[in-house]
C-alpha positions as CSV (number, residue, x, y, z in Angstrom):
1,M,-5.6,21.4,66.1
2,T,-7.8,24.1,64.7
3,L,-11.5,24.2,65.8
4,Y,-14.0,24.4,62.7
5,I,-17.6,25.1,62.5
6,A,-19.5,23.7,59.2
7,Q,-23.2,25.0,58.2
8,F,-25.0,21.6,56.8
9,T,-28.7,20.3,55.5
10,A,-29.5,16.3,56.4
11,K,-32.0,15.4,54.8
12,H,-33.3,11.5,55.0
13,R,-34.5,9.3,52.0
14,L,-38.0,9.0,53.5
15,I,-38.5,11.0,56.7
16,Q,-39.9,14.1,55.5
17,V,-38.1,16.2,57.8
18,E,-34.6,18.1,57.4
19,E,-31.6,18.5,60.1
20,N,-30.7,22.4,59.5
21,S,-27.6,22.8,61.9
22,V,-24.2,23.2,63.2
23,F,-20.9,21.1,63.5
24,M,-18.1,21.5,65.0
25,W,-15.0,19.7,65.0
26,R,-10.7,19.8,65.5
27,Q,-8.6,18.8,63.2
28,E,-4.7,19.9,62.3
29,S,-5.3,23.0,59.7
30,G,-5.5,22.2,56.1
31,D,-7.5,21.6,53.3
32,I,-11.3,20.4,54.3
33,D,-12.6,16.8,53.0
34,N,-16.0,17.5,52.4
35,S,-16.7,13.8,51.7
36,M,-15.0,12.8,54.8
37,L,-16.3,15.7,57.3
38,S,-20.2,14.4,55.4
39,D,-19.7,11.3,56.7
40,K,-18.7,12.4,60.1
41,I,-21.7,14.1,60.6
42,K,-24.2,11.1,59.3
43,R,-22.3,9.1,62.4
44,E,-22.1,11.9,64.4
45,S,-24.8,13.9,64.4
46,S,-27.5,13.1,61.6
47,I,-28.2,9.4,62.4
48,H,-29.0,10.5,66.2
49,F,-31.0,13.2,64.5
50,F,-33.6,11.1,62.5
51,N,-33.5,8.0,65.2
52,M,-35.3,10.7,67.3
53,I,-37.8,11.5,64.5
54,A,-38.6,8.0,63.3
55,G,-38.6,6.4,66.6
56,K,-37.6,2.8,68.0
57,N,-40.2,1.5,65.0
58,Y,-37.7,2.4,62.3
59,N,-34.3,1.3,61.5
60,I,-32.1,4.4,60.1
61,E,-29.3,3.6,57.7
62,L,-26.6,6.1,57.3
63,E,-27.1,5.3,53.4
64,D,-30.4,6.6,53.5
65,I,-28.9,10.3,54.7
66,K,-27.8,12.9,52.5
67,V,-25.6,15.5,53.9
68,T,-25.3,18.9,51.8
69,I,-22.1,21.3,54.0
70,W,-23.6,24.7,52.7
71,K,-20.2,26.8,54.5
72,T,-17.0,26.0,57.0
73,E,-14.7,27.8,58.6
74,P,-12.3,28.0,61.6
75,F,-14.4,28.7,64.5
76,N,-12.6,31.5,67.0
77,G,-16.0,31.7,69.3
């Protein structure tokens, strides 16, 4: 398994704050599926970020989040 790192931006449909961050994951060597990676980032990072920003009075839906992946590479750190 190879450790990878991705630089990404996540935007919510209504919330005016962007998440600019990095995400690390392991996968078998080979091509990176950006669509699957985007979904993984939404589920494991962005949903929690926007829930923290919105508070308990607003329900965050995955469909309202758009993730743009800027760069991916193996992580050797």
